[in-house]
MDAnalysis code that builds the backbone (N, CA, C; Angstrom):
import MDAnalysis as mda
import numpy as np

u = mda.Universe.empty(546, n_residues=182, atom_resindex=np.repeat(np.arange(182), 3), trajectory=True)
u.add_TopologyAttr("name", ["N", "CA", "C"] * 182)
u.add_TopologyAttr("resid", np.arange(1, 183))
u.add_TopologyAttr("resname", ["UNK", "UNK", "UNK", "UNK", "UNK", "UNK", "UNK", "UNK", "UNK", "UNK", "UNK", "UNK", "UNK", "UNK", "UNK", "UNK", "UNK", "UNK", "UNK", "UNK", "UNK", "UNK", "UNK", "UNK", "UNK", "UNK", "UNK", "UNK", "UNK", "UNK", "UNK", "UNK", "UNK", "UNK", "UNK", "UNK", "UNK", "UNK", "UNK", "UNK", "UNK", "UNK", "UNK", "UNK", "UNK", "UNK", "UNK", "UNK", "UNK", "UNK", "UNK", "UNK", "UNK", "UNK", "UNK", "UNK", "UNK", "UNK", "UNK", "UNK", "UNK", "UNK", "UNK", "UNK", "UNK", "UNK", "UNK", "UNK", "UNK", "UNK", "UNK", "UNK", "UNK", "UNK", "UNK", "UNK", "UNK", "UNK", "UNK", "UNK", "UNK", "UNK", "UNK", "UNK", "UNK", "UNK", "UNK", "UNK", "UNK", "UNK", "UNK", "UNK", "UNK", "UNK", "UNK", "UNK", "UNK", "UNK", "UNK", "UNK", "UNK", "UNK", "UNK", "UNK", "UNK", "UNK", "UNK", "UNK", "UNK", "UNK", "UNK", "UNK", "UNK", "UNK", "UNK", "UNK", "UNK", "UNK", "UNK", "UNK", "UNK", "UNK", "UNK", "UNK", "UNK", "UNK", "UNK", "UNK", "UNK", "UNK", "UNK", "UNK", "UNK", "UNK", "UNK", "UNK", "UNK", "UNK", "UNK", "UNK", "UNK", "UNK", "UNK", "UNK", "UNK", "UNK", "UNK", "UNK", "UNK", "UNK", "UNK", "UNK", "UNK", "UNK", "UNK", "UNK", "UNK", "UNK", "UNK", "UNK", "UNK", "UNK", "UNK", "UNK", "UNK", "UNK", "UNK", "UNK", "UNK", "UNK", "UNK", "UNK", "UNK", "UNK", "UNK", "UNK", "UNK", "UNK", "UNK", "UNK", "UNK", "UNK"])
u.atoms.positions = np.array([
    [-31.142, -37.433, 34.980],
    [-32.313, -38.281, 34.876],
    [-33.593, -37.471, 35.053],
    [-33.569, -36.524, 36.015],
    [-34.768, -35.724, 36.272],
    [-35.129, -34.883, 35.067],
    [-34.105, -34.405, 34.343],
    [-34.365, -33.595, 33.154],
    [-35.069, -34.401, 32.076],
    [-34.652, -35.639, 31.861],
    [-35.282, -36.500, 30.849],
    [-36.732, -36.789, 31.241],
    [-36.951, -37.101, 32.503],
    [-38.316, -37.383, 32.968],
    [-39.197, -36.151, 32.795],
    [-38.663, -34.974, 33.071],
    [-39.427, -33.734, 32.906],
    [-39.781, -33.510, 31.439],
    [-38.828, -33.743, 30.525],
    [-39.111, -33.568, 29.094],
    [-40.173, -34.558, 28.605],
    [-40.062, -35.818, 29.010],
    [-41.053, -36.824, 28.619],
    [-42.417, -36.464, 29.201],
    [-42.445, -36.016, 30.449],
    [-43.699, -35.604, 31.085],
    [-44.330, -34.428, 30.359],
    [-43.510, -33.446, 29.951],
    [-44.022, -32.300, 29.196],
    [-44.586, -32.739, 27.848],
    [-43.890, -33.670, 27.186],
    [-44.390, -34.205, 25.901],
    [-45.719, -34.928, 26.121],
    [-45.843, -35.657, 27.220],
    [-47.098, -36.339, 27.552],
    [-48.219, -35.322, 27.744],
    [-47.920, -34.227, 28.437],
    [-48.913, -33.167, 28.664],
    [-49.420, -32.637, 27.319],
    [-48.493, -32.289, 26.426],
    [-48.880, -31.757, 25.110],
    [-49.666, -32.805, 24.322],
    [-49.215, -34.071, 24.379],
    [-49.903, -35.144, 23.649],
    [-51.334, -35.323, 24.114],
    [-51.573, -35.328, 25.413],
    [-52.936, -35.470, 25.940],
    [-53.781, -34.279, 25.520],
    [-53.211, -33.113, 25.586],
    [-53.926, -31.893, 25.218],
    [-54.382, -31.962, 23.753],
    [-53.429, -32.284, 22.870],
    [-53.743, -32.364, 21.434],
    [-54.765, -33.466, 21.161],
    [-54.623, -34.617, 21.793],
    [-55.551, -35.739, 21.607],
    [-56.984, -35.334, 21.972],
    [-57.142, -34.638, 23.083],
    [-58.491, -34.220, 23.495],
    [-59.050, -33.184, 22.539],
    [-58.242, -32.252, 22.074],
    [-58.736, -31.231, 21.146],
    [-59.140, -31.860, 19.817],
    [-58.394, -32.834, 19.314],
    [-58.715, -33.475, 18.026],
    [-59.967, -34.345, 18.118],
    [-60.231, -34.928, 19.262],
    [-61.371, -35.831, 19.409],
    [-62.491, -35.170, 20.228],
    [-62.670, -33.912, 20.054],
    [-63.614, -33.165, 20.875],
    [-65.070, -33.444, 20.559],
    [-65.383, -33.979, 19.415],
    [-66.740, -34.290, 18.950],
    [-67.630, -33.062, 19.087],
    [-68.595, -33.053, 20.002],
    [-69.553, -31.951, 20.102],
    [-69.064, -30.830, 21.011],
    [-67.920, -31.013, 21.657],
    [-67.386, -30.004, 22.567],
    [-66.810, -28.843, 21.735],
    [-67.018, -27.601, 22.196],
    [-66.476, -26.442, 21.494],
    [-64.961, -26.402, 21.582],
    [-64.337, -25.615, 20.707],
    [-62.880, -25.523, 20.657],
    [-62.307, -24.967, 21.972],
    [-62.929, -23.938, 22.509],
    [-62.445, -23.346, 23.765],
    [-62.528, -24.360, 24.897],
    [-63.657, -25.025, 25.041],
    [-63.851, -26.020, 26.107],
    [-62.873, -27.180, 25.931],
    [-62.647, -27.614, 24.687],
    [-61.715, -28.712, 24.427],
    [-60.294, -28.317, 24.829],
    [-59.884, -27.095, 24.524],
    [-58.554, -26.624, 24.919],
    [-58.423, -26.554, 26.436],
    [-59.449, -26.085, 27.102],
    [-59.419, -25.996, 28.559],
    [-59.324, -27.387, 29.187],
    [-60.178, -28.303, 28.733],
    [-60.166, -29.674, 29.254],
    [-58.844, -30.354, 28.904],
    [-58.338, -30.134, 27.693],
    [-57.076, -30.731, 27.274],
    [-55.908, -30.245, 28.112],
    [-55.863, -28.938, 28.404],
    [-54.778, -28.387, 29.214],
    [-54.806, -28.970, 30.625],
    [-56.006, -29.046, 31.202],
    [-56.136, -29.580, 32.562],
    [-55.789, -31.064, 32.597],
    [-56.327, -31.842, 31.679],
    [-56.064, -33.290, 31.645],
    [-54.586, -33.555, 31.373],
    [-53.970, -32.773, 30.487],
    [-52.547, -32.933, 30.203],
    [-51.701, -32.642, 31.429],
    [-52.083, -31.606, 32.167],
    [-51.339, -31.281, 33.386],
    [-51.458, -32.397, 34.421],
    [-52.656, -32.938, 34.583],
    [-52.857, -34.047, 35.524],
    [-52.011, -35.252, 35.107],
    [-51.986, -35.559, 33.803],
    [-51.176, -36.677, 33.316],
    [-49.695, -36.429, 33.593],
    [-49.245, -35.198, 33.366],
    [-47.852, -34.835, 33.641],
    [-47.531, -34.997, 35.124],
    [-48.418, -34.517, 35.999],
    [-48.182, -34.584, 37.442],
    [-48.111, -36.037, 37.916],
    [-49.003, -36.865, 37.422],
    [-48.998, -38.274, 37.830],
    [-47.739, -38.953, 37.311],
    [-47.412, -38.742, 36.041],
    [-46.213, -39.333, 35.443],
    [-44.953, -38.930, 36.218],
    [-44.809, -37.630, 36.471],
    [-43.613, -37.142, 37.159],
    [-43.593, -37.626, 38.609],
    [-44.759, -37.666, 39.250],
    [-44.825, -38.105, 40.637],
    [-44.447, -39.559, 40.806],
    [-44.819, -40.379, 39.820],
    [-44.526, -41.813, 39.910],
    [-43.068, -42.094, 39.542],
    [-42.566, -41.445, 38.494],
    [-41.238, -41.790, 37.991],
    [-40.085, -40.931, 38.530],
    [-40.395, -39.770, 39.081],
    [-39.329, -38.880, 39.561],
    [-38.689, -39.513, 40.791],
    [-37.371, -39.678, 40.779],
    [-36.707, -40.321, 41.926],
    [-36.708, -39.393, 43.143],
    [-36.755, -39.989, 44.313],
    [-36.646, -39.236, 45.563],
    [-35.198, -38.770, 45.704],
    [-35.003, -37.573, 46.235],
    [-33.621, -37.111, 46.414],
    [-32.905, -37.975, 47.458],
    [-31.636, -38.184, 47.214],
    [-30.837, -38.994, 48.145],
    [-30.527, -38.162, 49.390],
    [-30.015, -38.845, 50.399],
    [-29.652, -38.160, 51.643],
    [-28.570, -37.111, 51.381],
    [-27.641, -37.424, 50.473],
    [-26.580, -36.465, 50.138],
    [-27.160, -35.228, 49.463],
    [-28.146, -35.445, 48.547],
    [-28.767, -34.318, 47.860],
    [-29.543, -33.443, 48.855],
    [-30.266, -34.088, 49.755],
    [-30.988, -33.332, 50.775],
    [-30.023, -32.538, 51.652],
    [-28.929, -33.156, 52.046],
    [-27.926, -32.479, 52.865],
    [-27.305, -31.313, 52.092],
    [-27.042, -31.518, 50.800],
    [-26.472, -30.447, 49.975],
    [-27.449, -29.277, 49.868],
    [-28.745, -29.564, 49.740],
    [-29.746, -28.501, 49.673],
    [-29.801, -27.723, 50.982],
    [-29.755, -28.446, 52.097],
    [-29.776, -27.793, 53.412],
    [-28.538, -26.926, 53.572],
    [-27.390, -27.450, 53.181],
    [-26.137, -26.698, 53.291],
    [-26.155, -25.462, 52.394],
    [-26.670, -25.615, 51.177],
    [-26.757, -24.477, 50.263],
    [-27.678, -23.397, 50.833],
    [-28.785, -23.801, 51.426],
    [-29.709, -22.831, 52.034],
    [-29.052, -22.134, 53.224],
    [-28.301, -22.901, 54.028],
    [-27.604, -22.311, 55.170],
    [-26.581, -21.278, 54.704],
    [-25.845, -21.597, 53.629],
    [-24.866, -20.653, 53.092],
    [-25.551, -19.392, 52.562],
    [-26.669, -19.574, 51.872],
    [-27.419, -18.398, 51.381],
    [-27.890, -17.534, 52.541],
    [-28.381, -18.173, 53.601],
    [-28.839, -17.430, 54.776],
    [-27.687, -16.671, 55.432],
    [-26.519, -17.311, 55.539],
    [-25.346, -16.646, 56.116],
    [-24.910, -15.464, 55.259],
    [-24.919, -15.636, 53.929],
    [-24.538, -14.549, 53.038],
    [-25.527, -13.392, 53.143],
    [-26.814, -13.725, 53.226],
    [-27.832, -12.675, 53.368],
    [-27.648, -11.918, 54.680],
    [-27.370, -12.651, 55.769],
    [-27.165, -12.016, 57.068],
    [-25.915, -11.132, 57.044],
    [-24.851, -11.605, 56.411],
    [-23.618, -10.817, 56.319],
    [-23.843, -9.558, 55.484],
    [-24.588, -9.694, 54.396],
    [-24.891, -8.534, 53.545],
    [-25.750, -7.520, 54.302],
    [-26.714, -8.011, 55.046],
    [-27.579, -7.126, 55.836],
    [-26.753, -6.400, 56.903],
    [-25.861, -7.108, 57.568],
    [-24.998, -6.495, 58.580],
    [-24.071, -5.457, 57.949],
    [-23.535, -5.763, 56.763],
    [-22.659, -4.809, 56.075],
    [-23.412, -3.534, 55.718],
    [-24.646, -3.691, 55.199],
    [-25.466, -2.513, 54.857],
    [-25.798, -1.696, 56.103],
    [-26.055, -2.372, 57.216],
    [-26.361, -1.676, 58.469],
    [-25.156, -0.891, 58.973],
    [-23.969, -1.471, 58.863],
    [-22.741, -0.772, 59.267],
    [-22.521, 0.447, 58.365],
    [-22.730, 0.283, 57.069],
    [-22.579, 1.412, 56.143],
    [-23.575, 2.521, 56.469],
    [-24.824, 2.141, 56.775],
    [-25.844, 3.125, 57.102],
    [-25.482, 3.865, 58.391],
    [-25.017, 3.121, 59.392],
    [-24.632, 3.737, 60.663],
    [-23.435, 4.669, 60.468],
    [-22.487, 4.250, 59.651],
    [-21.310, 5.084, 59.378],
    [-21.713, 6.355, 58.635],
    [-22.605, 6.217, 57.665],
    [-23.080, 7.396, 56.935],
    [-23.826, 8.342, 57.869],
    [-24.622, 7.795, 58.768],
    [-25.357, 8.620, 59.738],
    [-24.388, 9.317, 60.680],
    [-23.344, 8.602, 61.084],
    [-22.349, 9.177, 61.997],
    [-21.597, 10.328, 61.335],
    [-21.306, 10.193, 60.048],
    [-20.520, 11.197, 59.333],
    [-21.369, 12.229, 58.595],
    [-22.668, 12.191, 58.800],
    [-23.572, 13.115, 58.108],
    [-23.260, 14.554, 58.527],
    [-23.262, 15.459, 57.545],
    [-23.005, 16.864, 57.823],
    [-24.285, 17.508, 58.360],
    [-24.229, 17.947, 59.591],
    [-25.385, 18.556, 60.246],
    [-25.128, 20.045, 60.516],
    [-24.287, 20.669, 59.732],
    [-23.899, 22.048, 59.999],
    [-25.078, 23.019, 59.890],
    [-25.995, 22.794, 58.962],
    [-27.155, 23.690, 58.841],
    [-28.043, 23.605, 60.074],
    [-28.277, 22.389, 60.543],
    [-29.104, 22.204, 61.729],
    [-28.379, 22.768, 62.954],
    [-27.056, 22.606, 63.018],
    [-26.280, 23.149, 64.137],
    [-26.460, 24.660, 64.229],
    [-26.483, 25.345, 63.086],
    [-26.672, 26.798, 63.087],
    [-28.045, 27.168, 63.645],
    [-29.048, 26.405, 63.301],
    [-30.407, 26.685, 63.793],
    [-30.491, 26.439, 65.301],
    [-29.927, 25.326, 65.749],
    [-29.959, 25.004, 67.181],
    [-29.159, 26.048, 67.962],
    [-28.022, 26.496, 67.433],
    [-27.252, 27.557, 68.092],
    [-28.088, 28.826, 68.199],
    [-28.846, 29.118, 67.161],
    [-29.738, 30.286, 67.201],
    [-30.713, 30.201, 68.364],
    [-31.213, 29.006, 68.650],
    [-32.111, 28.828, 69.794],
    [-31.400, 29.156, 71.105],
    [-30.163, 28.663, 71.262],
    [-29.400, 28.940, 72.477],
    [-29.074, 30.429, 72.604],
    [-28.737, 31.064, 71.494],
    [-28.438, 32.495, 71.511],
    [-29.687, 33.266, 71.926],
    [-30.807, 32.923, 71.355],
    [-32.056, 33.622, 71.664],
    [-32.399, 33.499, 73.155],
    [-32.149, 32.337, 73.742],
    [-32.428, 32.127, 75.166],
    [-31.538, 32.994, 76.056],
    [-30.345, 33.359, 75.575],
    [-29.404, 34.114, 76.398],
    [-29.551, 35.638, 76.241],
    [-30.437, 36.093, 75.392],
    [-30.604, 37.528, 75.167],
    [-31.483, 38.169, 76.244],
    [-31.295, 39.472, 76.449],
    [-32.120, 40.230, 77.396],
    [-33.548, 40.369, 76.871],
    [-33.682, 40.558, 75.560],
    [-35.005, 40.696, 74.937],
    [-35.105, 39.684, 73.796],
    [-35.390, 38.411, 74.117],
    [-35.390, 37.361, 73.087],
    [-36.385, 37.608, 71.953],
    [-37.482, 38.280, 72.237],
    [-38.504, 38.513, 71.199],
    [-38.013, 39.503, 70.145],
    [-36.990, 40.278, 70.476],
    [-36.477, 41.262, 69.523],
    [-35.392, 40.687, 68.620],
    [-35.053, 39.426, 68.802],
    [-33.947, 38.802, 68.051],
    [-34.262, 38.756, 66.565],
    [-33.295, 39.192, 65.771],
    [-33.412, 39.161, 64.316],
    [-32.118, 38.559, 63.773],
    [-32.196, 37.297, 63.336],
    [-31.033, 36.573, 62.826],
    [-30.935, 36.760, 61.315],
    [-29.729, 36.565, 60.750],
    [-29.635, 36.546, 59.280],
    [-30.419, 35.346, 58.752],
    [-30.811, 35.400, 57.510],
    [-31.686, 34.363, 56.952],
    [-31.095, 32.972, 57.025],
    [-29.752, 32.849, 56.963],
    [-29.144, 31.513, 56.975],
    [-28.641, 31.089, 58.351],
    [-28.806, 31.918, 59.366],
    [-28.424, 31.641, 60.762],
    [-26.931, 31.408, 60.948],
    [-26.137, 31.445, 59.891],
    [-24.686, 31.250, 60.021],
    [-23.972, 32.214, 59.087],
    [-24.126, 33.520, 59.363],
    [-23.561, 34.537, 58.472],
    [-22.041, 34.473, 58.419],
    [-21.415, 34.078, 59.510],
    [-19.957, 33.988, 59.539],
    [-19.446, 32.612, 59.179],
    [-20.350, 31.679, 58.939],
    [-19.957, 30.341, 58.522],
    [-20.082, 29.306, 59.629],
    [-20.125, 28.079, 59.200],
    [-20.165, 26.940, 60.114],
    [-19.001, 26.039, 59.763],
    [-18.280, 25.606, 60.778],
    [-17.124, 24.752, 60.545],
    [-17.268, 23.484, 61.377],
    [-17.035, 22.356, 60.736],
    [-17.070, 21.083, 61.444],
    [-15.749, 20.897, 62.179],
    [-15.846, 20.536, 63.457],
    [-14.661, 20.297, 64.274],
    [-14.380, 18.814, 64.434],
    [-15.158, 17.974, 63.762],
    [-15.015, 16.523, 63.870],
    [-15.842, 15.988, 65.022],
    [-16.128, 14.721, 64.975],
    [-16.904, 14.042, 66.008],
    [-18.251, 14.737, 66.229],
    [-18.858, 15.212, 65.144],
    [-20.163, 15.873, 65.160],
    [-20.182, 17.145, 66.012],
    [-19.017, 17.805, 66.127],
    [-18.929, 19.110, 66.791],
    [-18.864, 20.168, 65.701],
    [-19.542, 21.301, 65.958],
    [-19.588, 22.380, 64.975],
    [-19.348, 23.714, 65.663],
    [-18.626, 24.582, 64.969],
    [-18.431, 25.957, 65.411],
    [-19.236, 26.827, 64.459],
    [-20.201, 27.544, 65.015],
    [-21.068, 28.421, 64.224],
    [-20.708, 29.854, 64.580],
    [-20.381, 30.638, 63.563],
    [-20.092, 32.068, 63.757],
    [-21.166, 32.840, 63.018],
    [-21.872, 33.693, 63.765],
    [-22.949, 34.461, 63.155],
    [-23.230, 35.685, 64.018],
    [-24.336, 36.356, 63.708],
    [-24.732, 37.528, 64.492],
    [-26.238, 37.508, 64.708],
    [-26.642, 38.321, 65.669],
    [-28.061, 38.539, 65.948],
    [-28.246, 40.025, 66.239],
    [-29.271, 40.595, 65.665],
    [-29.651, 41.972, 65.986],
    [-30.741, 41.874, 67.048],
    [-30.470, 42.454, 68.242],
    [-31.427, 42.382, 69.343],
    [-31.289, 43.623, 70.216],
    [-32.334, 43.866, 70.999],
    [-32.318, 45.015, 71.894],
    [-31.492, 44.697, 73.129],
    [-30.750, 45.713, 73.559],
    [-30.023, 45.553, 74.820],
    [-30.940, 45.973, 75.967],
    [-30.396, 46.073, 77.202],
    [-31.245, 46.403, 78.345],
    [-31.776, 47.833, 78.296],
    [-31.204, 48.689, 77.419],
    [-31.685, 50.065, 77.279],
    [-32.665, 50.208, 76.120],
    [-32.923, 49.125, 75.396],
    [-33.875, 49.157, 74.283],
    [-33.243, 49.476, 72.941],
    [-31.933, 49.640, 72.894],
    [-31.262, 49.941, 71.631],
    [-31.023, 48.638, 70.866],
    [-31.282, 48.689, 69.568],
    [-31.074, 47.522, 68.713],
    [-29.592, 47.463, 68.340],
    [-28.917, 46.389, 68.764],
    [-27.486, 46.238, 68.512],
    [-27.217, 44.918, 67.800],
    [-26.137, 44.909, 67.033],
    [-25.688, 43.674, 66.383],
    [-24.658, 43.004, 67.279],
    [-24.911, 41.757, 67.613],
    [-24.023, 40.983, 68.471],
    [-23.521, 39.780, 67.682],
    [-22.216, 39.721, 67.485],
    [-21.614, 38.545, 66.853],
    [-21.394, 37.498, 67.931],
    [-21.507, 36.242, 67.549],
    [-21.295, 35.169, 68.524],
    [-20.593, 33.990, 67.870],
    [-19.903, 33.240, 68.732],
    [-19.306, 31.949, 68.353],
    [-20.001, 30.904, 69.216],
    [-20.576, 29.917, 68.572],
    [-21.307, 28.867, 69.276],
    [-20.670, 27.529, 68.910],
    [-20.257, 26.788, 69.928],
    [-19.722, 25.443, 69.708],
    [-20.758, 24.469, 70.240],
    [-21.159, 23.557, 69.369],
    [-22.264, 22.654, 69.684],
    [-21.908, 21.257, 69.188],
    [-22.451, 20.231, 69.856],
    [-22.163, 18.853, 69.450],
    [-23.460, 18.064, 69.367],
    [-23.578, 17.326, 68.268],
    [-24.729, 16.430, 68.089],
    [-24.456, 15.146, 68.849],
    [-25.445, 14.701, 69.631],
    [-25.296, 13.458, 70.402],
    [-25.976, 12.296, 69.683],
    [-27.303, 12.285, 69.663],
    [-28.056, 11.236, 68.965],
    [-29.516, 11.637, 68.953],
    [-30.280, 10.962, 68.108],
    [-31.710, 11.247, 68.006],
    [-32.018, 12.046, 66.756],
    [-33.143, 12.707, 66.783],
    [-33.576, 13.514, 65.648],
    [-32.686, 14.747, 65.518],
    [-32.257, 15.048, 64.304],
    [-31.392, 16.210, 64.079],
    [-32.039, 17.505, 64.565],
    [-33.343, 17.646, 64.352],
    [-34.033, 18.893, 64.636],
    [-34.426, 19.038, 66.106],
    [-34.254, 18.020, 66.902],
    [-34.628, 18.066, 68.313],
    [-33.485, 18.684, 69.108],
    [-33.727, 19.832, 69.772],
    [-32.646, 20.468, 70.546],
    [-32.079, 19.567, 71.640],
    [-32.855, 18.598, 72.128],
    [-32.350, 17.687, 73.150],
    [-31.294, 16.732, 72.589],
    [-31.183, 16.653, 71.258],
    [-30.172, 15.799, 70.628],
    [-28.819, 16.494, 70.537],
    [-28.767, 17.737, 70.970],
    [-27.557, 18.543, 70.856],
    [-27.095, 18.992, 72.235],
    [-25.784, 19.212, 72.365],
    [-25.217, 19.728, 73.608],
    [-24.445, 21.000, 73.279],
    [-24.787, 22.070, 73.983],
    [-24.062, 23.326, 73.831],
    [-22.749, 23.211, 74.575],
    [-21.640, 23.389, 73.881],
    [-20.322, 23.301, 74.504],
    [-19.797, 24.680, 74.903],
    [-20.057, 25.679, 74.077],
    [-19.600, 27.038, 74.395],
    [-20.418, 28.039, 73.582],
    [-20.712, 29.180, 74.214],
    [-21.397, 30.281, 73.546],
    [-20.725, 31.563, 73.989],
    [-20.102, 32.255, 73.031],
    [-19.338, 33.446, 73.365],
    [-19.777, 34.578, 72.427],
    [-20.153, 35.711, 73.062],
    [-20.522, 36.898, 72.288],
    [-19.294, 37.761, 72.087],
    [-19.133, 38.254, 70.859],
    [-17.960, 39.072, 70.504],
    [-18.450, 40.396, 69.943],
    [-18.192, 41.516, 70.618],
    [-18.589, 42.806, 70.021],
    [-17.746, 43.061, 68.766],
    [-18.355, 43.626, 67.753],
    [-17.669, 43.806, 66.491],
    [-17.766, 45.246, 66.050],
])
């Protein structure tokens, strides 16, 4: 029924518009079209407002229920995306950052930290994920010993990411740091 009323109302709108444009007399074509469109819309609104039936209690309840279902689906979808994002963050490979953070710990443990010269990638021997955001970094540092001689020191650094910003050293925990002469 609402569809028929809408079609008749639309036809009324067009009819009023055309009637005003045809009988415009001294009014210009642009002004007649503007007045016709506005008057036709007003006629349509009044016609539809008077004849359009009020929704029944069942229809109102169905609309409320449909909105509730849409809201539940949206909330479930949002929760699913959040779980996926958290899982992706948990499983993110942070091996490059682990090598850099290990370099900081190695530098702190040297006799002459200012003399430290790391390879460009900070993980010359490789980085291996141990699971649960733990990483084993094998690399070397060229640094002065207590006699001032520049020596190459290989090291194994085991580090674990806890939470927070990847680049923040406070987000990481040093589990083991072992120097290996080579």
